[in-house]
C-alpha positions, 0 to 999 in steps of 0.5 A: 747601631743595633737591630733594635735601632733600625727603621722597619721594615728593612733587610738584614743580612748575617755575614757569618751565615753568608760566608758559611754558605759560600764556603759550603758551595765552593767546597761542593763544586770544588770537589769536581774540579769545576769552576763556580760562576756565582749567580748574583740574581739573588744578592745583587750586591758587589759586597756579596759578589766579592765574598762569593768570588774568593777562590773562584776564577772571577766570572759571575752570572746575572739576570738583568742588564742593570746587574751587568752594568752595575757589576762591570762598573765595579770591576767584574768583567766576565759576566754571563747574562743568563736570560734569553737575549732580544735583538733590541738589547744587543746594542746595550751589551755591545756598549758594555763590551766596548767599555771593557766588559766581557758579557756573554749572552744566551739564545735558543732561537735561530732568528735571534742567533742571526741578529747576534751574528749580524750585529757590528759587535756580536757578543759571545753566545751560549745556546740554551738547552732544556734538560727538563725544566721546559721553560726555555732552551732547545732539547739536546736532540733538537735540530735547532741546536745545530741550526743555531750553532751554524748561524752563530758561527765563531760567536758560538761559545758553548751551551748552558742549562738550568735545572729549575725543575729541581725545585719540584724534588723533595729529597736528596735522591731527587736532587741527585737524579735531576742533577745527573739528567741536567749534566747528561743533557747539556753534555750531550748537546755539547757533544752533538755540536762538536761532532758537527764541527762546532766549538763548544768550550763552555758547558754550563749547568746549575741550580743550587740544589743540583750544584750541591748534590751532583754526584758527577760533573763529568763534561761540565766546565762551570756551575752556576748557582745563586740562592745558596748564598742566602738560603730560604725556607723553601730551600730548607724544605728541599734540602739545599740548606738548613733553617740555621743557614738562612742569611737574610731576614726582614726586620719588622715592628709589631703594630697591633695586637689581638688575641692569638695574633700580632700585626706587623709592618712587613706585608707582601711588599716587604716579604713578597707574596711567594708562598712556595712552602705551601707545596712543601712538607711544612707550610711557613705561610709568608715567613717564619717568625724569629726573635731579634737573636734569630731564633724561632718564636715557637711555631709562629708564622706570617699567616697572612700578608697584605700590602703593608701588613703581616698577620702573625699567628701560632698554630695552636693559637697561643698568645704571644707576649710582645708589645707594640713597637717590639721588633721581630725578624722574618725568614723568607720563603724565597729570598730572591723575591724578598730581597728584590723589594729592598735597596740595601742590606743591614749587615750583622755578624751573628749578633745584633750589631749592624756592622755595615750597610751594603747597597744592592742594584734593582730594576732591569 
């Protein structure tokens, strides 16, 4: 089966590019002699996880308990659930751990820490540290850091942070600076815990940009990153990957033609309505248009995205000589968001032959 034979819209994954991206991140983290704990929130696929874990200690990161259940059922036990836990979810984590998984949770809240400590099967827990993103976590100097540690007692396993604010950077220099602030902040939190008599064996940081560009990981025990596997247009704009490193695209069919534009059957649901490149140097609309071979169709982009319709235009308004039924590929702004609408990958190896179909897990 070839790409031209597939129903549209659907998700295409180039395994050749995927493997290249995985090796690049493994090499970048490996030079620091630090473990890589791949974040599976983007891929949500055991087939991708097996590739990402080659040469790694074996632990992964997830963003939903549905992912934790899925990966543990496929034999991956060491799992960090890197979203703040709520007391109501502790029974679900305990059930997974009782069945053989080793799910670690995170919190930045003293009351939640008390609920964890009081649970009949309390999971190992990391304290989330805010090193500049201002989303979740206590700051390294916050009094709550020591209070949470005291409440958790022996269930405390260390600290973690995520430099999501790296996405506001626009240069390699920005990424280096943010990576160092991320590293220094979470290491400082671990040092405070140890000085107060608490164990902090795990010091975890990570985002794809900072993992690739960190100049030092001194004091860090593991790095988490996820979008590096697939890449996307926004990551290309901030230097995490090149345009040739985008492994995931959406296959779409032309369903309408007008002077200077095309209508395709991939809209906001198939592509997502993430428009993150609007704030970057180059605005790709809702996706960069590629031919079936994966090469850009001039400067054509998806200018508008309706629920099930995408409007393709070129900047200069030149005609695009294609017919109804012809197929194109769209590189996404944000591969995590785009992939979330699909339940499987149609896998290619650099050509147009579909060599495998890999399912993915969705939901929460």
